[in-house]
N, C-alpha and C positions, 0 to 999 in steps of 0.2 A: 176315284180322286186317290192320289198318292197318299200316302203317310207323311208321317215326318223324318227328315234327314239331317243329321247329325253331322255336323265336319267338326273333327278334332284332332288333338295331339295327347300323345301321355306326358303326364305331368303338367297338364295346364287346367287353367279354370272351367276347360272344359267338363271335366269331369262333376262338377255340381250341376249342370244339365243334365249329364246321362244320368244321376242320381235321382234327379227330380222327376225326369222320363220312365225311370224304373218306379219310382214311386208311385207316380199315377197309374203305371200300367200301360203306356201306351206304345202303340208297334211301331216302331221306328229304324230306321236303317243308318249304320254308323259308317261315315264314311271318312277314315286316317289320311291326314295329311301327314305324310312320311317324313318329307324334308322341308327346313324352314324356308329353302328358296320358291317351294311350292305355295306360299302363301304371298309371293308378289307374280305368281302369272296372273296373265291376263283374265283367267277363266275365275281364279278366285276372287280378283279385284273386283271382279263384275259382282258378285256374291257381297264383299266386304271392301270396301275402298280402303278402310285402315290395317289390309292385310293381318289379321288377327283373327284366331279362333278363341272362343266359341261362333261358328255360325246354326244356327236353326231353319231348315225350309218348312214351313206350314204344309199342311195338308192344301189349303188355299192357295197354296204357289207364295204367298208372304214371304220374305225372307226376315229374320231379326237377327241381329249381333248385339252385343254386349251382356256378360251373364247376367246381370240382375233384370235387364229389360225381358229378357227371356225368362228369367225365373218369375217374374211377376205375370208377363202373358200367358203363362202355363195354369198359372194360380187362376188366374181370371175365367179362363177355359174349363177348367178341373176343378171348381171350389172345392167339390165333395172330397177331393184329396187329401185337402186340407196341409198345401204346403206351407201355408203361412195361416195364422190365426182368421178369425172371421171379421169379414170387412166392417168397419167402423167399431172395433172392439179395440179399448186399449190396449192389449196384446199385442196387435197388430200394429199399433203403429211404434210401440218397442221392438218387435220384430223386423220393420222396415227400418227403422231408425238405426240398429246395430247392422243390417245388411249394407246399407248407403254408408254408414260409419268404415265397413272394412272394405267396399270399393273405393272410397277416398280417400283412405288414408293407408291401411296395411298392404293392399295388392299395389299401389305406387311404391309404397316404402319397398318390398320384395323386388318389385323392377328395378328399382334404384342398386339394391345389394346385389342382386344376381346379373346385372347389365350396366355396371357403372361405367363403361364407355362413351351408353348411348347420352351420358349427361357432361359430359367433359373429356378433357383431352387427358393423357395418359399419365400427365403429372397431378392431375388432381383424382384419379380414380380411387387411390386407397382411402383418401381423407372421404369423399363422396359415401365408397362402403361403409365406412366407421359411424357416419352419421345415420346412414341407413338403417344399421344394423340396431343403433340407439333409440332410431323412431319407432322401432317394431318392437323393441323390448317395453318402450311407454304404451304403445297402442296395446300390444296387447295386455298390459298392467289391468288396461283402464276397461276391455274389452271384460277380464276374468274377473273383477271388482262385480259385475253388473250381474255375471251368473247364479243363479238361483240354485241351480242343482237338481239334477247333473246335468240338464238344459239349460239354456238361457231364461226360458220362462219357467222352470220347473220340470214337471213330470213327465211333460208331454214335447217330441222332438219337432222341429221346424225345419224348413231348407235353409235357416238362419243359422241353426249348429251346424249343419252338415258343411257351409259354405266357410264357419268357421274353423271345423277342424283340416279342411282342404288348406286352409293359409298356413294354418302349425305347422303342418307337415313340412313347410317351406322353412322354418324357423326354429333349432333345436330348443334355443331357450323359452320357446312359447310352450313347447312340447312338456317342458320341465314344471310348468305351474301346474301345480294340483287340481286346482279348478278347470284348465284346460284339457290334460289328460283325463281327467273322468270324463268330459264331455265327450273328448276323441272316442275314447271306449265306449261310451253309450251310443255314441251315432255308429260305431260300424257292427253294434249289434243288429242292425237294421239290415236285412239280407240283400235289399236293393241297393242300399248306400253300398255295402261290403262289396257286393258284384262290381260297379262303377270304381270305387277306388282300386281294385285289382286290376280292374281295366287298365285305368291308367298309372299304371306303377305306381301308385304312391304305397308308402310306408315302406318302401324299400331301404 
């Protein structure tokens, strides 16, 4: 049976999936998608019709897309790695809540900020970017207020913290927030996360 195959691009949300795989200690093949155009080829669209990374092919042959769906699947398969707190615990509810908050709010904010052309015509791009930046400021402030320190849940890191650090790397005002800065520094003390971070060219 084949191992895991991670389809990825530098600087994208596939970083958190690579970090999770390394934290688990799973064997996996990294398949880099070199160019934007490669995401729209028939071969890649057969894996993910949305034309996005990350994509994770499981040893079973199943293919999973969307970073949070992949993280939850890995946590289900490797509960001993404790990517997230124990099932049924209040801490898990909180960690998953913030994971979904970031996926539903901050990630789309970043897409609007860096790709305003996707959301309007040339005359509206500046306004779209300005609004997206303000939305990220608001959403990161809300996240920061919930951080117990150094990690979201206190002394133990979860994959939610890695996701938060990844998104903060895309937004300088977020990195300037003391709680976010401390969380990122603590996350990068983990060797598995630090390797994925470097591989994806974060922190540049």
